[in-house]
N, C-alpha and C positions, 0 to 999 in steps of 0.2 A: 224145287227142283231147277238144277241150273242148265241151260242152253250152251251150244257151241258160241253163239252170238253175245251172249253176256260174259261168256270168259273171254271172247275176243276183245268185248268193249273194255273190260279191266284191263286187259293186257296193253290194248291202244292207248287208254287212257295214262298207263305208265308211261307209255314211250312219248306220249304228247307231253307230260310234264318234265321228263328230259330234254325234249326238244324245247319247249319254254324255259327251261334252265339255260341251254345254250344260248337261247335268242337273248336273253336278259343277261348275261357274262359278255354279250358281244363278240362270241368265239363260233359263229355260225359257219358249218360247213360249206363248201362249194355247191349250191343246191341242184345247179344244172349237171353237174357230174353224178349226183345221187340220182337225179331222174335218169340220167342215160343209165347208169348202172341198174336200174329198177326196171326197165325193158328186158333186157336179158334173163334176169333173176325171175320176173313174172312169168315168161313165156316157159322158161324151165319148169316151173311150179306148175304151169297148166299140163305140161306133156307128162309129167313124172306122177303128177295126183291124179290124171285121168288114168294113166295106165295102171296104178295101185287100185284104183277104186273100180274100174272097168274088169279088171280080172280078179276082183274079189279079193285082193290081199288084205285090203282095208275095207272097213264097212263100218257105218255111220247109222246110228238109232235115228228113224224116220221124224221120231218125235222131239228130237233134240235139236235139228237143224232147220234152218229158217224154209228150206225147200226152193231156194233161187241156185242154180247150178250153172256152173261153166263146163260142157260137157258132162261128164260122169259127177267132178268131181263139184262138192258144195261151196259156194263163196267163202264160207268161213276158212276154209283151208288158206286162203291168199292173204288172210290178214297176217299171218307171221311172217311171210315174205314181207311184206309191207312195212310190218314194223321192223324187220331186220335192217332193211334197207335205209331206215330213217335212224334208229337206234344206234346203230354201231359208228356212221361217222360223227353223230352228236356226241357220243362218248368220247371218240376221238379227239373231237375238238375240243371238250372240257376237260379231259385228262392230260392232253398235250402241255408242256411246259410253257409259261409265256416268254416269249421273246422278250430280252432287254434292251431297251434302247441304248444306240451307240453313243458312246461318250464323247 
């Protein structure tokens, strides 16, 4: 039986591989800006996840979560926000055309 934590680890592992590819290609995003964008994203995730879980719009099988919560929301909910804030800038950096040196 799979748990949300195992699903998150697989998802975050994929994000880590993309971040590693970005680092190896020496095309890293501006990590300070990534960290700054993570703050409001995680705050909004905390607010909206707690509303959704608190109002019973979304529920989780207690046998499949870790049991750690931030308010009403299980901590596993935050992995997708963390993955997005790392994955998107890495992909942007990897897929951007390389600048050609001036002649």
